[in-house]
N, C-alpha and C positions, 0 to 999 in steps of 0.2 A: 656221677651225681644223684643224687636222691631229693626229689622235692618234699619238703620237711612239712609238718602239720601246723594249721594256722586254725583258727575259729572265723576266716574271712570265707566270703563266698566262693565254693569250689563250681566250676563250671566244667569241667572235664576230669577223668581219672588220672592219676599222677603217674610218673614215670621213675623208674631207677635203674641206671646203667650198671648197678652191682646186683647181684641176688640179695634177695630181702634178708638171708641170713648174716650177710656180710652188713647191709645197711644199718642194722639194729641189733641191739645187744640181747634182748628179752622179747620173746613172743609171748603175749597176754592171751591165751588161747580159752575161747568159749568149748564147753564139752558137748552139749546136747546138739546134734544136727552139725556139728564140726569134727569131733574126734571118733563120737559114737552115737547109735541112735538106739535107745534102749540097751540091752545086753550085749550089741553087735557094736564091733568096731567099723567105721566107715571105710571103704574102699582107698586104698593108696595112704591111709593115716598114719600108722604105724611105721612104715617105710619112711615116709615123708619125715616124720618128728625124729626119727633115728637120724637120718641125714642132717637136717638141722642142728641136732645136739652134736654131732659129730664135726660140724662146721664151726661149734663153739657158740652157737647161740642157746641162750639158757630158755627153757620152756617152764611156763607158769600156767596152770590151769585155772580158768576164773570163770565161774557160773553162778548164774541166778538159781539155780536149783537148791533149794535150802534143806533137803530131805536126808542126805546122807553126810554124816561126818567126813573131814577131808582124808583120814585114814581108810575110810571104807572105799571112798573114790579112788584113793592111791592103788588100793589093793586091786579095785576092777580095773582100772588103766594098766596096771601090770600083767595082769592075766590076759589083756587084749594085746599085748606086746608092746605095751608103750610104758617103760619102767618111769615109776614115780614113787616119790616120797610124801608122806603128809603135807610136809611144808611146801611142797609144789602147787598143793591146791587152795585155793581161796574161794570161798563162798560167799553168798548173800547173806547167810545165817551168821557169818562172822562179823558182815559189815553192821548188821543189825544188832547183834549184840553189843558191838562198839558205841552204838548210837544210843542202846537203852541204859547200858552203863553210865555213860553221860548225863542221865537224868534222875536216877534213883540213887541211893546210898551202897557202898559195897555189902555183899550178903543180903541184898533183898531179894523178896520173892518175885518171880515175874512169870505170869499166866502164859503158857505156851501152847498154841494152835499151830502143829505141825509136828514135825519126827525128831529123831535123834539128833539130826544135825543142828537143830537149834537147841537142844539141851546141851550140847557138848559145847557150843559155841558161847552160850550162858554161863557155863561151869568155868570155862577159860577166863572169864571177866569177874570171876568171883560173884557170880549171881546164882539164885536157886529156882530151877525150873519148877512151876507146880501147874496142876491142870484144872483147877476149879476155883471160882471167886471166894469160897467159902474159906479157901487158905489164905486169903488177906494177900494177895499180889498188890505190888506197887506199880505194874505196868504191864501192858499185853504186847506179845509179839507173835506174829502170825507169817508162817512159811509152807511152801508146798509140802505136802506128803499124800501119797495114796490114800492113807488112812483116815485123812480128815472127812469127818462126816456131818450130819446135821446137830447132832450133841456138841461136838466140839466147836461148830461155828454159833450155836445159841449161846455157848458160855463166854465166847469172846464178844458177844455182843451185849450180854449182860454187864460184863466188866467194862465196856467200852461205854455204854451208857451211863454206869457210875461215875465216869468221868477220869478214868485211869487214862495215860497216854499210852497210844497205839501205834507202834512200829511194825510196817510190812517187809519183810527181807525184799520183795519185787512184786511187782504188777503183771508179769507176762499173762497175756490172756491165754496161749496154747505153751504146750511144751511137746516136742518132736519123740515119739516113741517107736518101737519097731513095728506096731502096727497101724502107726499112722499120726496124725496130728490131734493131740487131747489137749481137755480143759488144763489151764496151767493157774497158778496162783493168783492170778489177776481176777479169774473168775470167782475165787473163794473169797478173796477181798471184798468184791463187788456185793457178796451177800451180805456181810457184816456191814457194809456201807449202807445198802439198802435198808437194813433193820434198825440201823442207827441215824442214819444223816450225817455221820462223823467222816472226815477223810484222814486215813494215816498218814505218819511220815514213813516215806519209803526210802530205804537205803541201798538197795539193789541197782545195777544197771538200768537207765543211762545215768543216774543220779550221782552227785560227787561223793558221798560215802563210800561207795563201792570203787572209785577210783583212789579215793585217799587210802583204802584199805589194801588196796592192791601194791600201790605204791610202798606204802610200810612196810609191808611183808616180801616185797621183792627188791626193793632198793634199785629198780630199773632206771637206767639213765637215758637211753634210747628206747621207748617200748614201742611194739606194734601190737596195736589190738587185733584178734583174729575171730570173726565172728561170721555167723549166717543170719543174723538179723538185724535189719534197718533202725529198728526203733528201741534197742537195747543196746548191741554190741556197737554198732557204726555211731550211733547218737552219744552212746557214752563216750566213744573216742573224740568225737566232736566237743563234748563238753569238757572233756580232759585235755583239750589242746594236742593230742596226740594222733599219729598217722594210724591208718586201719587198712586191713585186707577183708572183703568180703569172699567169702566161699558159697558155691551152690550145692552144699549137701544138705540143707536143711529146709528153712521154711520161706525163704526170699526167691523169687522168680525173676528173670530177666525183665518181664513187663513192669514189675513191681519197682526195679530198679530205674527203669527210665521216667518215672514220674515221682522220684524221689526229692522231697523238701531237701533245702541245703543241709540241714543236721543230719540227713539220713544218706549222704553222698560219701562212700568210700573212697580212700586213697588209691588202693588198688583191687582190683578184682581177678578170681581165679575159678577155674573148676573146682578145684579141692585144694587140700594142703600142699600138694605139689607146687603151688605158687610160691610158696616160701623159698622153694631152691633156686628160681630163676630172676633174671633181670625182667623188668616190666616196661613195656614200649611207651613212649610217650605220645599223645594225641596232639596235633598239628594242625593248626587252623589253615585252610587252604587259600592261595592266593585267588583263586576264583569262587570261593564261598565253600562252606561246609567246613567239615573235620576230618582229617585222614589219619588213620593208622593200620599198619601192616598191609598196605595195598588196598585197604577199603576206604571208601570217602562218605561220610553221612551228611545229609542235608536236611533241614526241616523248611519245608514250603507249604503255604495254605494249609496249616494245620496238619500235615502228614510228614513221616519221615521216611526218607528215601535212601536207601544204599547202593552205591555205586562201586565198580571195582571188582577183584577177584582175589582177595588176600588167602593165604595159606591158613589163617588161623581165624576160626570164627569168634574167637574171645578179642580180636583185634578190632572185627567187625561190632561188637556189642560195645567196645569203648570209644568208638568213634561215634556209634549211636547215642552212648550217654550222654557224649560232649554236644552234639545237635540238640538234643532232648532237653539236657537242662538248660542250655542257652534259651532255646525257644520258649520254656517255662518261666524262666525268671523274667524273660521278655513280654510275653503275652499273658501271663497269670493263668494259662491253660495248658493241659498236656496235649503233645502232639500224638497222632495216633501212629504206633511203631509196628501195628500187627503184620501188616504184610513184611516189613523189613525184617523183623525178628523170624518170621518164618524162613524168610530166605537164608538166616543163618541155622536154622534147624533149631530155635528155640520154641 
């Protein structure tokens, strides 16, 4: 059996007696920090995804990064040993373009602050990308691209100040790269916001337009969102009412997970994408208090998390700690100190 998604308060990671490849028909996979970091594949990603595909799970790659068109992303994935077609890739540029297309007539010009990914997504919707306000656009769309500089942000600011509707592909503050964590589209959006005092309409994760775009393009019946970020991937799954798997190959740390708000709590957690291929143990409330998983028992007492037992898998220990931490956070309104317990598990 598998614990299905709800938007109700989650107080412990879920469990599945089946491998996730059998419990769900489609994996909606984030890319940056999950499948690759910059130009390189993340360890175990290619083999795990190949095994998931062989098991009958459909793979769709869902990313807030709007800089590259799906065909370019698919080529990159294939080069990394993860065969993909352009139709397998859904990005926030496509979600943003659909939002814009609902605001302006077909054939309208749209000021683009971003890269080729946005230009091609607009063309798919019958819209024309332009780069200056002088070209008389009817809307502004902004997405991440490494080429975006001051002149682009200034042009966007002038257009937004003129009253044009402004759509942002996403507002992720950071993006993982091969060199580390770098500023994301959210920092660029913040510059235009600061100059104009205007808030954009946001299309990407965790907001509904991205979930709608993904469902429309994949036709998933039992989707599983797979990601590395609590505030986009996991919150997006929560908002969409679907289950999620958090992997620790990107930006989220175990310490951050212990203090997660309700909408940031994943259904499952795993070290990496190998978590798709296995069953996930349930966390059980213990008769004497605390929460157990795989031989570990976690208790929150006087604002401190304590871990007892000697389980074979440290991830089971983290599952138990999550249950104790989330329950205490909901009851007390303040996070419990889990530093010592996490250190015992090697986090």
